[in-house]
N, CA, C and O of each residue as an XYZ file, in Angstrom:
236
protein
N      48.138     55.279      2.356
C      47.502     56.425      1.900
C      46.099     56.195      2.527
O      45.690     56.662      3.590
N      45.747     55.758      2.061
C      43.780     55.100      2.224
C      43.857     54.640      3.263
O      42.784     54.064      3.441
N      45.080     54.397      4.946
C      44.492     54.341      5.910
C      44.707     55.575      7.048
O      44.226     55.730      8.170
N      45.631     56.363      6.261
C      45.712     57.151      6.485
C      43.719     58.200      6.531
O      42.811     58.512      7.303
N      44.103     58.280      5.247
C      41.560     58.337      5.170
C      42.353     57.737      5.862
O      43.545     57.930      6.099
N      41.356     56.683      6.317
C      40.315     56.005      6.218
C      40.561     55.825      7.801
O      39.983     54.927      8.414
N      41.775     57.055      8.671
C      41.873     57.074      9.633
C      40.980     58.518     10.394
O      40.566     58.801     11.518
N      40.991     58.998      9.387
C      40.699     60.483      9.310
C      38.710     60.087      9.550
O      37.938     60.365     10.469
N      38.570     59.550      8.594
C      36.981     59.772      8.216
C      36.154     58.845      8.984
O      34.934     58.704      8.901
N      37.516     57.829     10.236
C      36.578     57.002     11.465
C      37.049     58.156     12.981
O      36.997     57.936     14.191
N      37.247     58.712     12.623
C      37.293     59.630     14.269
C      36.475     61.082     13.275
O      35.609     61.560     14.008
N      36.513     61.655     12.244
C      35.178     62.487     11.841
C      33.504     61.734     12.226
O      32.481     62.357     12.511
N      33.720     59.862     12.086
C      32.394     59.618     11.823
C      31.542     58.989     13.624
O      30.400     58.922     14.078
N      33.139     58.617     14.170
C      33.091     59.028     16.034
C      33.013     60.240     16.349
O      32.185     60.492     17.225
N      33.786     61.362     15.796
C      32.808     62.596     16.328
C      31.096     63.105     16.473
O      30.430     63.774     17.263
N      30.907     62.460     15.398
C      29.290     62.738     14.440
C      28.345     62.345     15.498
O      27.539     63.107     16.031
N      28.587     60.470     15.891
C      27.950     59.584     16.471
C      27.543     60.638     17.715
O      26.544     61.356     17.760
N      29.113     60.461     19.173
C      28.873     60.867     19.743
C      28.309     62.666     19.891
O      28.615     63.236     20.939
N      27.882     63.090     19.319
C      27.280     64.812     19.129
C      26.040     64.728     18.947
O      25.200     65.311     19.633
N      25.737     63.748     17.687
C      24.535     63.650     17.749
C      23.752     63.190     19.062
O      22.778     63.734     19.580
N      24.568     61.824     19.536
C      23.966     61.007     20.659
C      23.233     62.168     21.864
O      22.110     62.428     22.297
N      24.963     62.742     22.103
C      24.083     64.194     23.275
C      23.467     64.776     22.830
O      22.755     65.244     23.718
N      23.095     65.263     21.636
C      22.394     66.279     21.441
C      20.735     66.100     21.262
O      19.798     66.885     21.122
N      20.850     64.940     21.326
C      18.860     63.805     20.677
C      19.176     64.605     21.980
O      19.367     65.793     22.238
N      19.151     63.456     22.678
C      19.564     62.923     24.132
C      18.688     64.560     25.349
O      17.644     64.671     25.992
N      19.694     65.323     25.111
C      19.474     66.463     26.171
C      18.905     67.274     25.087
O      18.997     68.328     25.716
N      18.555     67.523     24.325
C      17.925     68.363     23.882
C      15.998     68.790     23.924
O      15.039     68.031     24.067
N      16.042     70.019     23.767
C      14.285     70.018     24.647
C      13.757     70.298     23.393
O      14.033     71.417     22.961
N      12.699     69.191     22.312
C      11.965     69.874     20.952
C      11.019     70.880     21.503
O      10.627     71.691     20.664
N      10.475     71.053     22.915
C       8.475     71.948     22.643
C       8.973     72.977     22.585
O       8.122     73.629     21.980
N      10.234     73.994     22.901
C      10.280     75.264     23.353
C      10.923     76.093     22.209
O      10.599     77.274     22.087
N      12.314     75.212     20.899
C      12.670     75.322     19.434
C      12.503     76.277     18.982
O      11.301     76.284     18.718
N      12.919     77.167     18.684
C      12.164     77.531     17.531
C      13.239     77.774     16.231
O      13.585     78.756     15.574
N      13.716     75.695     16.234
C      14.484     74.963     15.725
C      13.978     73.269     15.900
O      14.149     72.837     17.040
N      13.478     72.444     15.057
C      13.196     71.054     15.206
C      14.398     70.516     15.069
O      15.369     70.761     14.354
N      14.019     69.313     16.329
C      14.696     68.452     16.827
C      16.169     68.116     15.244
O      17.393     68.128     15.379
N      15.362     67.870     13.960
C      15.994     67.216     13.617
C      17.050     67.980     12.148
O      18.158     67.648     11.728
N      16.202     68.963     11.749
C      17.487     70.426     12.233
C      18.820     70.205     12.975
O      19.893     69.792     12.534
N      18.339     70.732     14.678
C      19.361     70.448     15.231
C      20.499     69.682     14.503
O      21.648     70.014     14.213
N      19.382     67.894     14.192
C      21.153     67.045     14.933
C      21.398     67.042     13.256
O      21.757     66.044     12.633
N      21.192     68.058     12.799
C      21.832     67.746     10.964
C      22.800     68.525     10.921
O      23.901     68.097     10.573
N      22.631     69.717     11.231
C      23.531     70.951     11.619
C      24.752     70.203     12.987
O      25.978     70.115     12.923
N      23.890     69.807     14.023
C      25.414     69.415     14.586
C      26.328     68.481     14.112
O      27.507     68.621     14.435
N      25.969     67.487     13.351
C      25.784     66.066     12.724
C      26.943     66.665     11.435
O      27.971     66.020     11.235
N      26.687     67.757     10.738
C      27.951     67.943      9.695
C      28.526     68.922     10.358
O      29.179     69.509      9.496
N      28.775     69.768     11.948
C      29.754     70.650     11.995
C      30.672     69.122     12.722
O      31.829     69.094     12.303
N      30.448     68.347     13.353
C      30.315     67.777     14.449
C      31.564     66.893     13.233
O      32.725     67.115     13.578
N      31.485     66.298     12.392
C      32.386     65.312     11.280
C      33.046     65.707     10.818
O      34.134     65.172     10.603
N      32.646     67.078     10.355
C      34.205     68.341      9.860
C      34.695     68.487     11.251
O      35.882     68.769     11.089
N      34.496     68.461     12.344
C      35.916     69.577     13.322
C      36.367     68.867     13.029
O      37.456     69.023     12.477
N      35.464     66.835     13.328
C      36.797     65.740     14.125
C      37.525     64.674     12.849
O      38.232     63.667     12.836
N      36.910     65.526     11.901
C      38.293     64.649     10.932
C      38.746     65.501     10.014
O      39.253     65.083      8.973
N      38.553     67.477     10.424
C      39.998     68.195     10.342
C      41.278     68.108     10.603
O      42.406     68.251     10.130
N      40.271     67.624     12.166
C      41.258     68.382     13.660
C      42.559     66.443     13.291
O      43.765     66.363     13.054
N      41.730     65.580     13.398
C      41.811     64.340     12.940
C      43.403     64.350     12.067
O      44.482     63.825     12.341
N      42.957     65.185     10.950
C      43.694     65.425      9.389
C      44.920     66.426      9.929
O      46.057     66.223      9.503
N      44.669     67.491     10.858
C      45.873     68.022     10.802
C      46.256     68.346     11.839
O      46.545     69.503     12.143
N      46.303     67.668     12.341
C      47.080     66.914     13.409
C      48.097     66.090     13.832
O      48.735     65.982     14.880
N      48.092     65.345     12.402
C      49.362     64.842     12.343
C      50.593     65.375     10.968
O      51.730     64.904     10.942
């Protein structure tokens, strides 16, 4: 059971890293109503949950 949990956790972390890296790389912080930190945090939470639960429900 812990193997399944770690697999889902790993998928969530991979999704988080890829999504935040691309967002920070492509974001234009000058004209936005939100700071880059706020945007990166929002992307981090949503991408982790997306990767985790996609993996969880795919099994």
